[in-house]
N, C-alpha and C positions, 0 to 999 in steps of 0.2 A: 504493500500500500504506500509506504514511504517512498519507495523507488519510483513509482508511477508519478507521485506528486513532484519529485525532484525533476523527472524528465519533462513533465508539463511546464514546470517553472522555467527550466532551461530553454524550452521552445519559445515561451513568451518573451523571455529576456533577449533571446536571439533576434526575435522579430522587432523589438524596440531598438536594438542596436543597429539593425539594418537601416533605420532612418538616419542615423548619424554617420554611416560609412560613405566614403566617397565612391561614386559610381563612375566607372570608365565608360560613359555614354558618349555616343556620337551625336553631333547636331543634326537635326533633320526637320522637315516641315511638320508643324505641330497644330493639331486641331484644338484650339484653345477652348472652344465650347465644350468639347468632349472631356478635355482635361479638367475643367472647372467642375463639371458634373461628377467626374470620378472622385475628385477631392471631396466634394460635398457628400457623396455616398459613403466614403470612408469615415468622414467626421460625424456623420449623422448619429451614430450611437452615443458618442460623447455629448453632442449638442442636446439630444433628447434627455440624457441623464441629468443635465443641468436645467431642464424645464424650458428649453428654447426651441425654436424652429429655424429652418434655413430657407431663405427666399433668394432665387436666382433671377437676375435681370441682365441677360446676355443679348447684346445687340446682334442683329442678323448680319450675315456677310462679313464676319471678321476675317482678316487676312490670316495666312498660315505662315507665321514667322519660323525661322530656323532656330530651334531652342533645344536644350536638354530637357525633354518633357518630364522625366522622372524628378529632376531637381526642382522644377517649377511646381509640379504637383505636391511634392513634400513641403515646399515653402507655403503653398496655399493651405495645406492640411494643418500645418503648425499655426497659421493665422486663425483658422477656424476654431481650433482647439483652444487657443489663447482667448479668443473672443467668447467662447462658451464658458470658460472658467472665470471670466470677468463679469459675466451676467449674473443677475440676481433672481433667477427663478421664473422669469416671464419675459416675453419679447421675441424678437426675430433677429437673426444674423443675415444681413443682406449682402450679397456678392454682386457687384456690378462690373461689367466688362464692355468697353466701347473703344472704337478707333477714333483718334483725334489727329489733328494736323501734326502734332509732335510725336505721334506713335500710339501704341496700344496702352490703355489704362485699365487696370484692374483694382477695384476698391472693395475692401471687406469692412463692413460697418455693423456694429452691434447696437440694435435698437430696443434694448430692454429698459428696465427701470432706471438704469444708470448706477451711480455710486450709492453705496449703502448710506442710509440716513446718518449713521454714526460718523461716517467719513465726511459727509457733507457738512455735518455740524462742525467738524474741525476746520473745514475750508472757510466757514463763515466766522470762526472765532475771532480773527483780528478785527472784525467789523461789528459783530452782533453777538447776542447771547440767546440761547435756547431755554434759559431759565424762565420760570413762570412770570416773574416781574420784569420791569425794565422797559420804559417807553423808548421808542426809536424814531429817528428822523432820517429819511432818505432824500438826498438831494440829487437831482439829475434833470437834464433838459427833456423837453417833451419828446416822447417816443423812445426813450432809453430803456423802458421796461420797469418803471418803479412799482407798479401794482404787481407785476409778475414776480419781482423780488420779494415784495411783501407777502404774497401768497406762499412763496417757497419757504420763507422764514417761519410763517405760521405752520405750514405743514411739517416742518422739521422739529418743531418744539413740542413741549408737553401739552400745549393747548390745541394740538392738531385735531383732537376729537371734538373740540368746541367749534362754534360757528366763526366764519370769516365774513365780516360785514364791511363793505366799502362805501364810502361817501365822498362825493366830489364837492368840496366846500364852495368852489367857484360856480357850480351849476345850479345851486339852490338859492332862490331869492332871499335877501337879507331878512325879510319879515318872517320867513318860514323856517330859517335854519335852526333856531333853537328848538322849535316844536319838533323838527325832524330828528335832531340829536337827542333831546332829553324827553320827548313825548309830551302829551297833554291829556288833561282830564276832559270828560264829556262836558260840554258847555263852557270850556275855557275861553272861547272866542266865537265870533260869528262863523258858523259852518262846522264847528267842532261837535258833530252829532254823536260821536262815540269816543270811548277811551282809545288813546293811541300810545303804544309802548315805543319809545324812541330807540334810536340805533344803539345807544349804550346798553339798554336792557336787552335788545335783540342779540347783542354780542357777548352776553354774560358767559363767563368761563372760556371765552375765545379771544379773538383779535378784532379790534376796530381800526380800519384803515381810513385815515383822513387825508384824502388827496387834495392837492393845491391848498394846503393849510395857510399859505401866505395871503390868500384872497379872503380869509375869514374876517368879517367886520369887527371893529374894536369891542363892541358890546358883547358879542358872542365869545370873543377871546377871554373876557373876564369870567363868563359862565363856565367855559371849558377849564380855565385855570382852577376854579373852585372844585370842579369834579375831580380833576387830577390830584388835588391836595387832600380832599376828603374821602374819595372813593365812593361817592354817592351822588345821585341825581335827584332833582325835584321837578316833577312834571309841571308844565304850565298849568296854572289853575289848581295845583295841588298844594297840600300843606305838610306832607311828610317826606322825609328823605328816604330814598330807596338805595340800598347798598348794591353796587355793581362791581363784580370782579372781572375787569377787562384790561387787556394789554393794548395800549394805543400805539400805533405806528403811523406817523404822519409823513407826508411827502410834499416836496416843493420843487418848482422848476427854476427858482431864483434863490440866491443866498439870502437867508432870513436876517443875517447880521446887517445887511444894507437896509432892509425893511425896518429894522429896529432903529438904526441911525436916522431914518426918515420919519420916525414917529408913527409908522403904519403897523408895527407889530410889537407886542409887549415883550420886554426883555425877560421878565420872570417866567412867562409862558415858554419862551425859547429854552430857558434853562431846564424847565420841566420836560420838554420834549427831546432835547438834544443830549440825553443821557448816553444813547448808543447811536452815534452818527455813522452814516454810510453814504458815500458819494459814488454815483454811477457815472462812468465815463461816457462821453459822446461816441457815436460810431466813428467819427473822424479820428478820435484818439485810439480806436481799436482797428486801425487801418488793416492790420494783418488778418483780421477776422472777416473782412468784407467778402472775400472770395468764398470762404467756407459757408458763411451765412447765406450768400446769394444762391449758391448751388443747392443748399438744403431747402430754402424757400421755394426755389424753382421745382425741385423734385416733389415737394409736397403739393404744389399747385397742379403739376402734371398728373400726379397720382389721383388727386381728387377729380380730375377730368377724365379718368379712365385711360391714361397714357400707358401703353404696354412697352416693355423693354426698358433699357437703361436711360436715365435722364441725360440730356446733352450737357456737355461741359462748356465752360467759358474759355475762349482762347485768350492768349496773353494781352492782345490789344483791347478786347472787350473788358477784361479785368482791369486794365489800366484806366479805362474810362470810369469805371466804378470807383476805383481807388482815388482818383483825382477830383471827384465830385465832393461838394462840401456837406451834403446830407443834413440839411436843417431839420428834417423830420426823423433823423436817426434810424434806428432799426425798424420802426414802424413804416417809414417811407420805403426802405429797402424791401421789406416784405410785400408791400402793395405794388411796388414796381415789378417784382418778380411774378406776382399774380397776373399783372397785365401782360407780361412777356409770355407766360404760359398759355394765355388765351390766343395770342397772335402766332405762336410757333406753328409752322407747317409740319405735317407728319414726316417722320423719317429723319429729322435733323439730328446730327450727331455732335455738332460743335457749333457754338454761338459766337459769331464775330461781331464787329462793330455795326455792320449793315443791319443785322437782326436786332441789335440792342438799341441803336440810336432812336428808332421811332418811339420807344417807350420812355426815353430819358428826357428830363427837362432840358430846355434849350441851354441853360447855364451849364449843365453837365457836359454837353458836347463842346462848349467853348471854354471849358475850365482846365485846359492843359496848363501846367505851371510855367511861369516865365523863368528866365535864367536867374534872376535874383529879385529881391525886394518884396513888396506886398502885392498880392494878386487881387485885382478888383474885377469881377465878372462884368460883362456888358450889361447895360441897363440898370446898374446899381445907382441908387439915389445918393445925392451929395451927403445927406445926413448919415446914411449907412456906411459910406466910404470913410467918414470920420471915425465911426465905430470900428471899422477894420483896423485903422491905425491905433486906436486905443487898445483894442484886444491884442494886437501884435506887441505893443509895448508891455502890456501886463504879462502876457504869457512868456515873453522872452526875458523878463526880469523877475521870474518867480512870483508874480502877482504882488510885488512890492510897489505900492502906490508912489512912494517918494521917488524911487529910481525910474518908474514908468513916466512920471510927470517930467522928470529931467530929460529923458529921451525925447519926449513929445515937445519940449520947449515951453511948457506951461507950468504954473504953480500947482502944488499938491491940492490946494483948496479948490482951484478951478477944475481939476480932474475929479475931485470928490463931488462937486456940483453936477458935473456931466453924468457921473455914475448914478447919483441919486435921482437924476431927472428921468430915469427910465431907460433901460437898455433894449434896443430893438433886436429882432432875430438877426444874428450876425452870420456873415458868410465865413467860410474857412479861409485861412490866410497861409501864406508861405513866407517864412522868414529865413534869411541866410545871414551869416556874419558879414558885416560891411567890409568892403574891400580896403577902406582906409579908415583911420581913426580907431578909437578904442571899441572893442566888442562889448556887448551887453554883459553884465555880470550875472552869475548864477543861472545860465541858460538851462532849460529843462533837457532831459535826456532825449536822444533821437529815437523816435518810434519805429525806425526801420526804412526810411526812404532817403533818397538824395535830397538835401535840404531838410527842413523840418516842417511837418504838417501837424496842426493842432486842432482840437475840437472847438466848438463855438461858444461855450459858456464858461468864462473864467470863474474860479472860486476865489473871491476877493477877500483878502485878510485885512 
């Protein structure tokens, strides 16, 4: 009995070792579609054991390159096994194969639940906490995904089983905001025909997300501050305090410190909210992610439309157009642009070049190739916006230090402060290079990965 077990073990060990041994194979025409299917068949038992499935998206008419088919198959097999082992018990491993202008492209992607919640918790530790208490403030431009982040933080914490209630403070009329947040009793005002439990009560034991908190009127800020300090609300027309166990996560698209200096936001409320701050970068600051996000959004759009086969890839020129655009709408704008592209794509396209991409791009994106140096101002920019391009350039190239930025601009710090407090329009992206003569700006930010430096549109002003 023991001998048979030893023989069986040796056979299995020999089979595993065969994968690591060099094969003296000759190069020859390779049927990639058949090779991928063979690797998927071999990996299927391991993939199923981890609770995953395999989805193949192989373009038709792939060329037959001269390859060592065994080595390529083993490499694919290892990728599939690694993807299965990184999965979390549900999802699909997708294998895509397509021919592009640059050659053949094979991609293995695991579409499961992603990283374990415990690991995600550690990812967010520098910015946030998953403890029961602790209010938070998310700062980021429109379209950067503030609510998406708030939902992720709620889902990762111990309040995940409780409700997630979202309120856009800028979308509710001032006269109705407090009734919406804190509730009202029947007969509290004309039209109050029944008792209404406010958003704080609805979010009990969960998370209340207050979007665009900077637009909240001063009177409502006072009421919100009282709730945060006492942990209780009083409905309009009511006489008793109602305890609410709620974690508040607020979001803003502009720095609240400037609103405080302008007298539009209470400093003590900012202290209450800004216990756990998180700033989301603009898409322009995540330039290296644009290609990956664009192809993912395009693949999702095509799949929703019933597209069969692998999603087409962006060629280098098309990707360059996307990377040089300033993206005022950030990730949301990119997603919508890819949805429009998915609708317009003709069947059978394998690669997307500028001719297919340009019809769905804004005109400023087509004209936004960067100049050799200086600040780039797209065609059609208003004079006031051009001034803000220069202000943003100076702030970002001087670490958001107002005194140094004012010196570069040739104005006083007080004048710069007046311009900033006067309201900042939606800014275009800019390109800054070191001047050819004279002293370079001090403390420049790090290069995000392009020739010259490209920065996002909303400075965090200190």
